[in-house]
Legacy VTK file of the C-alpha trace (Angstrom):
# vtk DataFile Version 3.0
C-alpha trace
ASCII
DATASET POLYDATA
POINTS 291 float
6.027 140.061 173.124
5.232 136.554 171.764
8.133 134.084 171.719
8.083 133.869 167.940
8.198 137.697 167.580
11.521 137.962 169.458
14.865 138.060 167.530
16.209 134.645 166.713
19.303 135.020 168.910
17.072 135.767 171.954
14.859 132.773 171.071
17.955 130.459 170.978
19.311 132.120 174.194
16.006 131.499 176.025
15.807 127.900 174.995
19.482 127.263 175.992
19.124 128.972 179.350
16.002 127.153 180.357
17.363 123.871 179.222
20.520 124.308 181.347
18.324 125.281 184.243
16.294 122.036 183.893
13.127 123.881 182.874
11.190 122.060 180.196
7.583 123.145 180.777
7.292 126.923 181.054
6.379 128.671 177.818
5.771 131.816 179.777
9.236 131.854 181.299
10.635 131.118 177.764
8.821 134.077 176.328
9.978 136.384 179.164
13.593 135.645 178.667
13.267 136.073 174.949
11.421 139.344 175.308
14.053 141.321 177.278
17.158 142.767 175.538
20.077 142.110 177.857
22.186 144.735 176.221
19.800 147.478 177.591
20.820 146.555 181.191
24.591 146.013 181.047
25.889 149.299 179.717
27.816 150.021 176.508
30.742 147.857 175.236
33.391 146.925 175.800
31.712 144.308 178.047
33.545 142.226 180.678
32.483 138.782 181.818
33.544 136.958 184.949
35.080 133.475 184.519
34.898 132.918 188.317
38.580 133.979 188.670
38.894 137.151 186.825
37.169 139.525 184.496
37.905 139.221 180.782
36.826 141.382 177.930
34.415 140.030 175.287
36.202 140.640 171.929
33.101 141.955 170.222
30.713 144.874 170.399
27.813 142.912 168.834
25.030 142.401 171.500
24.577 138.883 170.229
27.623 137.905 172.387
25.781 138.806 175.515
23.271 136.003 174.867
25.139 133.232 176.697
25.047 131.805 180.205
27.746 134.206 181.503
28.208 136.748 184.332
28.491 140.195 182.671
30.040 142.849 184.972
28.018 145.896 185.756
30.193 147.279 188.555
33.517 145.433 188.162
35.297 147.287 190.972
32.819 145.943 193.471
32.340 142.566 191.770
28.775 143.194 190.906
27.494 141.319 187.960
24.327 140.788 185.838
23.724 137.359 187.353
24.033 133.907 185.715
20.890 133.646 183.528
20.372 129.904 184.061
20.514 130.277 187.753
17.828 132.992 187.692
15.705 130.963 185.208
15.671 128.036 187.597
14.806 130.413 190.474
11.944 132.116 188.736
10.557 128.702 187.607
10.636 127.542 191.217
8.753 130.716 192.308
5.981 130.150 189.759
5.252 133.860 189.257
1.715 134.271 187.832
0.066 137.077 185.881
-1.319 139.820 188.120
0.845 139.067 191.143
2.680 141.462 193.311
6.406 140.865 193.443
9.102 142.453 195.551
12.538 142.127 193.688
15.221 142.933 196.221
18.735 143.729 195.085
17.447 144.571 191.608
20.775 145.832 190.251
20.247 147.559 186.820
16.916 145.830 186.396
17.416 143.004 183.915
15.667 140.258 185.911
13.114 142.822 187.139
12.122 143.258 183.479
11.779 139.506 183.066
9.583 139.410 186.133
7.632 142.313 184.650
6.963 140.097 181.555
5.709 137.347 183.839
3.275 139.507 186.054
2.043 141.398 182.954
0.423 144.801 183.031
-2.035 143.720 185.642
0.813 142.825 188.126
2.998 145.102 190.304
6.720 145.008 191.088
8.500 146.779 193.851
12.229 146.852 192.920
14.757 147.835 195.579
18.389 148.518 195.184
20.855 149.569 197.872
23.239 151.376 195.530
21.887 154.703 194.275
23.840 154.534 190.979
22.517 151.147 190.180
18.916 152.155 191.233
19.175 155.156 188.933
20.108 152.873 185.993
17.248 150.528 186.838
14.732 153.389 186.781
15.931 154.413 183.282
16.121 150.880 182.013
12.653 149.930 183.361
10.813 152.996 182.173
8.835 150.996 179.626
7.285 148.940 182.404
4.660 151.033 184.233
3.953 148.181 186.653
7.454 148.646 188.108
8.493 151.014 190.982
12.151 151.287 191.779
13.239 152.451 195.232
16.636 153.001 196.736
17.100 151.714 200.147
17.907 148.789 202.473
16.006 145.827 200.920
15.811 144.009 204.288
13.085 146.566 205.267
10.978 145.869 202.160
8.312 145.099 201.118
6.208 147.335 203.284
2.906 145.609 202.362
1.759 142.119 201.397
3.464 140.537 198.413
2.801 137.289 196.588
6.468 136.814 195.753
9.704 138.134 197.369
12.894 137.458 195.365
16.082 138.655 196.960
19.375 138.671 194.996
21.841 139.135 197.813
22.785 136.824 200.639
21.858 136.986 204.289
22.428 134.860 207.467
18.745 135.159 208.460
15.315 135.931 206.960
14.401 139.604 207.751
11.189 140.276 209.614
9.739 142.341 206.828
10.146 139.488 204.352
8.192 136.977 206.476
5.515 139.341 207.952
4.718 140.698 204.521
4.623 137.415 202.648
0.885 136.828 201.756
-0.730 133.432 202.370
0.135 131.330 199.325
3.193 133.596 198.817
6.752 132.423 197.974
9.997 133.851 199.233
13.416 132.931 197.622
16.835 134.165 198.943
20.399 133.038 199.409
20.895 131.932 203.028
24.560 131.595 204.109
27.570 132.934 205.758
30.057 135.481 204.454
33.520 134.807 203.243
36.358 136.333 205.248
39.938 136.782 204.035
42.748 138.190 206.160
40.153 139.034 208.819
38.082 141.132 206.527
34.712 140.299 204.747
35.101 139.885 200.959
31.662 140.974 200.187
30.497 137.544 198.962
29.327 134.188 200.511
31.507 131.365 201.718
28.671 128.918 202.011
25.139 129.641 200.866
22.079 127.936 199.468
19.037 129.235 197.491
16.188 128.873 200.211
12.543 128.672 199.116
9.888 129.474 201.747
6.206 129.294 201.013
3.449 130.543 203.295
0.711 127.974 203.434
-1.309 129.460 206.366
-0.859 132.300 208.720
1.715 130.500 210.908
2.637 127.584 208.602
5.540 127.635 206.217
7.008 125.130 203.872
10.766 125.355 203.063
13.437 123.677 200.897
16.850 124.443 199.554
16.976 124.603 195.739
20.798 124.441 195.326
24.147 125.867 196.606
24.861 129.314 195.326
27.513 132.039 195.462
26.119 135.508 195.841
27.111 139.063 196.862
26.614 139.671 200.619
24.013 142.233 201.854
25.233 145.659 202.379
24.711 147.936 205.451
23.866 145.203 207.906
24.389 145.188 211.719
26.843 142.603 213.021
25.145 139.179 213.670
24.466 137.729 217.088
27.566 135.969 218.530
28.015 132.437 217.206
25.447 132.604 214.374
27.931 132.268 211.492
29.745 129.465 213.239
26.567 127.536 213.889
25.195 128.200 210.461
28.453 127.042 208.773
28.245 123.925 210.807
24.699 123.222 209.553
25.875 123.545 205.941
28.893 121.241 206.674
26.336 118.646 207.968
25.216 118.220 204.398
21.566 117.725 205.658
20.070 120.807 204.059
18.426 118.625 201.382
16.127 117.340 204.134
14.746 120.741 205.091
10.989 120.800 204.684
9.525 123.571 206.818
10.309 127.000 208.311
9.473 128.053 211.878
8.691 131.674 212.588
8.112 133.222 216.037
7.144 129.948 217.627
9.074 127.506 219.896
11.049 124.758 218.220
9.500 121.356 217.810
11.452 118.308 216.706
14.844 118.288 215.041
15.991 121.306 213.156
18.711 121.693 210.510
19.275 125.102 212.051
17.417 127.197 214.637
17.301 130.377 216.692
14.800 131.517 219.168
12.484 133.211 216.721
13.136 131.129 213.546
14.368 127.774 212.372
14.484 125.280 209.511
13.078 121.912 210.247
13.060 118.419 208.750
9.328 118.116 209.716
6.699 118.321 206.871
3.848 120.840 207.296
LINES 1 292
291 0 1 2 3 4 5 6 7 8 9 10 11 12 13 14 15 16 17 18 19 20 21 22 23 24 25 26 27 28 29 30 31 32 33 34 35 36 37 38 39 40 41 42 43 44 45 46 47 48 49 50 51 52 53 54 55 56 57 58 59 60 61 62 63 64 65 66 67 68 69 70 71 72 73 74 75 76 77 78 79 80 81 82 83 84 85 86 87 88 89 90 91 92 93 94 95 96 97 98 99 100 101 102 103 104 105 106 107 108 109 110 111 112 113 114 115 116 117 118 119 120 121 122 123 124 125 126 127 128 129 130 131 132 133 134 135 136 137 138 139 140 141 142 143 144 145 146 147 148 149 150 151 152 153 154 155 156 157 158 159 160 161 162 163 164 165 166 167 168 169 170 171 172 173 174 175 176 177 178 179 180 181 182 183 184 185 186 187 188 189 190 191 192 193 194 195 196 197 198 199 200 201 202 203 204 205 206 207 208 209 210 211 212 213 214 215 216 217 218 219 220 221 222 223 224 225 226 227 228 229 230 231 232 233 234 235 236 237 238 239 240 241 242 243 244 245 246 247 248 249 250 251 252 253 254 255 256 257 258 259 260 261 262 263 264 265 266 267 268 269 270 271 272 273 274 275 276 277 278 279 280 281 282 283 284 285 286 287 288 289 290
């Protein structure tokens, strides 16, 4: 859909969202946000929005009210939302998704941002969308039926993609980059995910992050990766994961507390560390060195 063919409220929404995200030069992204009807992905009214403390009901059943930069609940009991549009707009702009590319969208929820990605890759592209929760995955399959370039799978998204992808976009937080994400990132490919540590209350995980940042990794050669943090973020934590190695969360939290994440410039994978690193383990690390 051309931007000027979208309903006026979706045109205004797209312009506002991209402006808030600091994106001023992406007509394709503007058109993609205007093309997709958000009401098709958040269930019927009454709609609830998250004000970062509680859920409150929108006092209208007119879909126009959904076109604002707000978290709309899709599984309120679990705290799962249709994410903040401006955050995703900035992330998708940083990924620079091109027509015809193969994208893995991990943690796809009900498919709203998957649909926007589908608009960006076009009919010649391909999207593998993976969602851990079966009910959400079923909704995504229904919601994305109009996009033949999208396949929706239920499963552990840390094990996807299973073949090379140009772009990997994960919408849940982890304390490490899974092997499948790095090994199946094609040369020239881009990976974006929230790296962080989980929040703990009364000795139990809350299911959300305590500290996290949107980490962008780009594969420049077979063993050469650039990396940088885009911004601090708050995200749901990955489900179904094994306990981390002892001390990882403490050391990663210390790295965030150092406030030096803005200096990260490269990612080390399956090679010994060289030079000073913001954070590192035996098989991976984030370095201040340019590649």
